[in-house]
N, C-alpha and C positions, 0 to 999 in steps of 0.2 A: 532745303531738297524737298523735291516734289517724293508722290508716293509712288512711280510706275521703276520696275524694276533697275537693278544695275546695269552699267552693260556690261560686262564680263561675265553679268548672270545672264546675258541673251546671247554672248557669243561664247559659253565657254568652252566647245568643242576648240573655235578655233584659237583659243587660248593655250588647250590643251598643249597644241602642236607646233604654236609660235615659244610656250616655254621651253619645248625639246627641242626646239630646234636653238634657245639661246636668245631668240629677241625677247622675250620679256621676262623678267628677273622671276625666279620661286620664291613666291610667300614674302617681298621684299627685299631691296640690299644692305638691310641692317645688319645680318650673321654674315658672319667670315667663309663660314662652308658653303653658305649659298652664294654668296658670290662665286667661289670658284669650283661650286657646280654648275652655274652657269657658262661659266670661260671654257667648262670643262666640254659640255655640250654647243655650246658654239664649234669648236672645234672637232668632232666627235668622228661626221665624214671623210675630212681631211684629210685621217692617219688609216681608218679601218678599213675604207675605199682599198686601199693599193693590195686588201686581201681576193677583191675579185677582178682587178684592173692588170696582176702581170700576170696572167694563167692567161686572161685573153688576150694583150700583148705576145707572149711566148705564142699563143696559137698562129697569132696574123703572119709575124715576122719570122715564127724558125719551123713552120707547118705546110704543109700544102696542103689549107681548105679546099672543098667545090665549093661553086658560088653560094649556094645554102646558108654552109655553115660560116661563110665567111663574111659573108649579109649578116648572122646570127648573133657573132661575133662582135660584128662594126654597133649594133643595136647597143645591145649593155654595154662598148665602152662609150661610144657616144654616153648613155643612161649616167655611168660611171662618173664620167669628167665632168657630165652636169651638176649633180652634187656638190662635188670637188669644188668646182666654182660659185654655188652658190654657198657652200661654208667659206668659201674667203669675203664673201658679200656679207654676210653673218658679223662674219669677226669686227670689220672698217664700219659698217653702218648702224650695228642694234640699239648705238647707246641711241641714236638718233632716231630710228623708229620706233624704240620705246619713248621717247619723248611726243611723236605723232601723238601715238594711240593714248597716252596721257589726257591732250590737249582735246580729241576725242570724245574721250571720258566727260573730263571739265564740262563741255557743253550740255555733255548730253543728261548731266546729274544735274547740271543749273533751267535745263527746260521743263517751264510748266506743262501741265495738265495738255492744255490748249497745241502747245507748240508740241510737244509729243506724240502726238495722234500724228502729226507732219511728216516726223523727222524717224518714225517707225514705219513708216511704209518704205524707206530704203534701208535702213537698216534691217528688215525682213527679208527684203531682196538683199542684201551681203551677206547676213546668215542661211538664206536655201541656196547661192553660188556656191557659196563653201565648204558647208556638209555636204552636198552633191559632188564637190572637188576630195573635198578629204577622202570623203568612201568608195569615190572611182578609184586616186591612186594604192588605197591600200587592195583594193580588187585587184588589181594588174598584178601585184607581188600575189595576190595567195594560186592567179590564173599561173603563173610561171611556178609557183611551184606544186601546184597539184597535178597540172601536164607535165613534168619531171616524176613527180611520186607516180603517176598512171603512169607513166611508158616502164619506170623501175618493174610495177607489180607485175605488168604484163608481159616482160621478158621469159623466158624459156629457164629455167631452174637451176640448170647448168651454167647458163649465158653469165661470162665476169665482168659487162658492163654496166658499167653505174653511168647514169646518167641524177646531170645536177639542172636544178634551175639558170645558173648565170655564169658556167662554165661548162666548157667543152664539156662532151664523154669522155668518159678513159676507160681503160681494162683494166679493173683491181679486181685479190681477191676476197673475197666477204672477210669484213673484219670492224669494229663499230667505229671505225673511222671514217667510213661514209655516211655516213649516219649524224660524227659531228659536223661532217663539213658542209651538210648538206644545211642542217639548221645555223649553222653559223653565214651561211649565204642569203639565210632566206633574215634572218636579225639582222646584217647590215644590208641588205636589201629595205628590212623596214623603214631603219635609222634613215636612207639616203632619199624614200621616197615620202618618208615628215618632211623634210629640209624643201624638197622639192618644192610641197606642196604648198608647205606655210611663204617660200620666198613667194610663189607664183599668187597667194591669196594676199596677201601684208597688202600689195600694192589697192587690188580688189573694195576688199573691207576696208577700206579708209577714204578711196573714193565717193564708194555707193554714202558711205555714213555725211562725208561732204555734198555730196551730191542733195541728202538732207537737208545740210543747210541752209544751202543758194534756193532749197523750197521752201521752206521756212522762213529766211529774209525774202521771198516775191510774198510770199501770204501776209508777212506784218504787213508790205508795199503795199495790198492789194486791202486789207483793213481801213488805211486811211486814205486811201482815194476818192472817198464818196466824203471826205469831213469838210466842213460848211468855211466859208471864206470871208469875209469883213472887207468889203469891196472900196469902203469907204478907206480903212485904212488901211488896205491892204496889209492885213494879217492873220495868222489863222490863232487856232485857239493851241494851248503848251499841246496838248495831248503831241497834234502833230509834229509838231517840233522831237518830243521825249523824241515820239516812235522813230523818224528818220536819224538819229542821233545816236540811236541802237541800232539800226541799220546800216546808216556808215562802217559804226565800230565793227558790226560783227563781218559786214563783207567785207574789209579790209585785212580780218582775221583769219576769214574763210582765203584770201588771196596770198596772203602768205604762207597760209597753210600746204596751199599747192604749188607753190615755189618749193620751199623746203620739202614738201613729197617728193616733183619732180625732180631734184637734186638728189634724189637718196635712189628713188627707186629706177633708175635710169638704165645703169648700167644689170642691173638684173635681169629687168629688161632685155635691152639685148639681148646676153644670155638666151634667155628664155626664147626669146624670138627665135637663133642660129640655131639652138639646141633643136629644139621642137621642131626647124622645119624637116632637119636632118631626119630624127626621128619617125617622121610622116611620112620621109622619100621612101628611107628603109624597111620601116612597116608595111606601109604600102607595095613596096616589092614583092615583100614573101609574101602578101596575102595573093598577086595576082598571081605568081608564079605555082599556086594552087599546092606549096609547101607549107602556108602559112596552118597556123591553127589561132584558136582564140587566144591565147595568149596575145598576137601580134593584133589582132583585133581591138582587141584592148587596152595593148599601149600606141595604139593610131588613135583610136577616141577618144582617151586621155590625154598624147597630144590637142588635138584639134581642138577639142576642154577648153584646156591649160587659154590657150592663146587670144581662144573667143571670150573667157572672161575676164582676161585678160584688157583687150582691146574692147571691149563693148560699154565697163566702165568707164575707160579713159574718153571715149567721142560722148559717151555721154555726161560726163562734168562737165567735156567741154559745150556741149550746148546748152547744159543748165546752167552756164558760169552766163553765157551773152544773154539770153533773157530776163536779168534784173535789168537791164537799159529798157527794156520795154518798160517794165513795170512799175521802174521807177520813172520810166515818162507820164505815164495814166497819172500820176501824185499829181495833186493839180498847185504843182509850185510857178506854175505865172501868174498866181493873183498871192502868193504868197509874201514874208519876206526875204531881208538879198539871204539870207544867214540859210535859208531853208533851201533856196536858187540854188545854193551854194552845192549844198550839200545834194544834193540829187544832181548836178552836173559834178559832182566829180565821182555819183558812185555810175552814171553812164561813162562819161571817161573812163572809168576802168574797165569796163563789161565790151567796152572796145576790141580787146585782144581776148580770146579767149584762154577760159584755163587750160593747159594740153600737159599732158604727161609722153615720153618720148621715150625709144630704146638708144642713147649712146647718146641722145640732143642732136642726132640729126636722121633718126625713122620717126612721124612723130603713128602715139597710136591713134586707131580708128577701124570702125569698120570696114573702109575703104584695105587699110594694112591688112589687115586679117585675110579680105579676097584675095590679096596678092601676095601675099606669104605663105597661103596654101595652094596658090597658080605654082608659086616657084616649088613646091616641095611634090608637088603630083608632076611637073616638069621634069626635075631630077629620078624621082620617081620612074617616070618614062625611064632615059639613061641608065636606072641601074638593067633593066627588062630589055638592053636592047645591049646590053654586053655581052 
């Protein structure tokens, strides 16, 4: 094992979120109570979120809210439904996701110092992006809680109106029930946002780590591109053949990993694209009407960043996977043995079709997709403004 740090030592914050969402086992799966705790955490937002969802449905369907209050209720309802759907995704795919992280961890631990310097660049990007998103997700909950608390403190002393972060305001007499309800809503929202952040960053962290592995394969190929070849015997030295074999094996592992990741994460990406498009639209409408506040701005920025942090790594993965063909072609394959020619040809053929991540098998994730989704969100926002 190399002398660099451990994989989860580098992604310690991501590990906390993934464990809380039930995507990673807590301290191993040998203990029965830890296994039950992992299953409990995986389904936690699926039933706790009804505490927020039911009052919002009652408010939308059985009262007559104005347009501002209606949009506020719709925004919260979409957000709650989002992490309910994410909980279903976690329950169905958490074991396969755990296995993918184990593969990444194994390749990380097998890296020698020279290899580590290549993959660490991509791991650092994944860590930076996930940390920003995790912190931004929790800050969005804080803005809702602080805004409601400020409204409550600034109201008249004889006012009976009670403001909540994730429920319509109501009239009630001063009782401890308000503080309990307020704290419960904040706690449930923290649980939900942790699930959203963990599910969004699962594909991002794995995709960028695989980009590091593709960059590592290219560096191996570049190192042997200048190897001397005996033109008389048409043979290369044993080192070139060994490196080509190592590259071919690692390339196959990476391609299998990409196929598995795309199959596991596709429905989560579909949920993300649909819900965040409408969250962007409703939050933008609230801001454009002049009735928005910091909480809606934070929600809008979080939705945009979440979509960007999913589309950019997927787009980068596609580009990195196709660059293997050029790196393999620069190897002196034309003067090598038939076995070396075959290995190079296989890597070139595998790279002709870029590795892609999709949403529901019909929306390819890329920067163009990000532009299209934000444009659709803006169009829907204009429709809401004209209502």
